[in-house]
C-alpha positions in Angstrom: 92.5 103.6 84.9 95.6 101.9 83.1 97.5 99.8 85.3 101.9 99.7 85.2 101.1 95.6 86.3 101.9 93.1 83.6 98.4 91.7 82.7 97.7 87.7 82.9 94.8 86.0 80.6 93.7 82.9 81.7 90.6 80.9 81.1 88.3 79.2 83.9 85.7 76.5 83.4 82.0 77.9 84.5 82.0 76.8 87.9 85.5 78.3 89.0 84.4 81.4 87.9 81.4 81.3 89.8 83.2 80.2 92.7 85.8 82.9 92.4 82.9 85.4 91.8 81.2 84.6 95.5 84.7 84.7 97.0 85.4 88.3 95.2 82.2 89.2 97.0 82.3 88.1 100.3 85.7 89.8 100.2 84.1 92.9 99.2 86.8 93.1 95.9 87.1 93.2 92.4 87.7 89.1 91.2 91.1 90.5 89.7 92.2 91.3 93.0 90.6 88.1 94.3 92.2 86.6 91.9 95.7 87.9 92.3 95.4 86.7 96.0 94.8 83.5 95.3 97.6 83.0 93.0 99.9 84.7 95.7 98.7 82.5 98.2 99.5 78.9 95.7 103.0 80.4 94.9 103.8 80.6 98.9 102.3 77.2 99.1 104.6 76.1 96.0 107.6 77.5 98.2 106.8 76.1 100.8 106.7 72.3 99.5 110.2 73.1 97.4 111.8 74.3 100.7 110.5 71.7 102.9 111.5 68.8 100.2 115.0 71.1 100.3 115.0 70.5 104.2 113.9 66.7 104.0 116.9 66.2 101.9 119.7 67.6 103.8 117.9 65.9 107.6 120.0 63.1 107.2 121.9 61.3 110.1 125.3 62.7 109.9 124.0 66.0 108.3 126.0 68.8 109.8 123.9 71.4 112.6 123.9 74.6 113.0 122.1 76.4 115.8 119.4 79.4 115.0 122.4 81.1 116.7 125.2 80.5 114.0 122.4 80.8 111.4 121.7 84.0 111.9 124.9 85.4 112.4 126.0 83.6 109.1 123.2 85.2 107.2 123.2 88.5 108.3 127.5 88.7 107.9 126.4 87.7 104.2 123.9 90.6 103.9 126.0 92.6 104.5 128.8 92.1 101.6 125.7 92.6 99.2 
């Protein structure tokens, strides 16, 4: 069956392929599905690292503070404009 999703071809070492196959078998999903899940998980981790870095750079003495209530009020106001 054809798919509309973009395809990505990757090269794995034999060990990596065997590990991917064992994870897919354990979870009873195709190897491609397990690979896609792992890529999404890795991307979320990378995003967390990037956001943590931004937060650490902003968390300095004297930095302006905003309450959660004020933040969400501003976020919803901005979202309504777009």
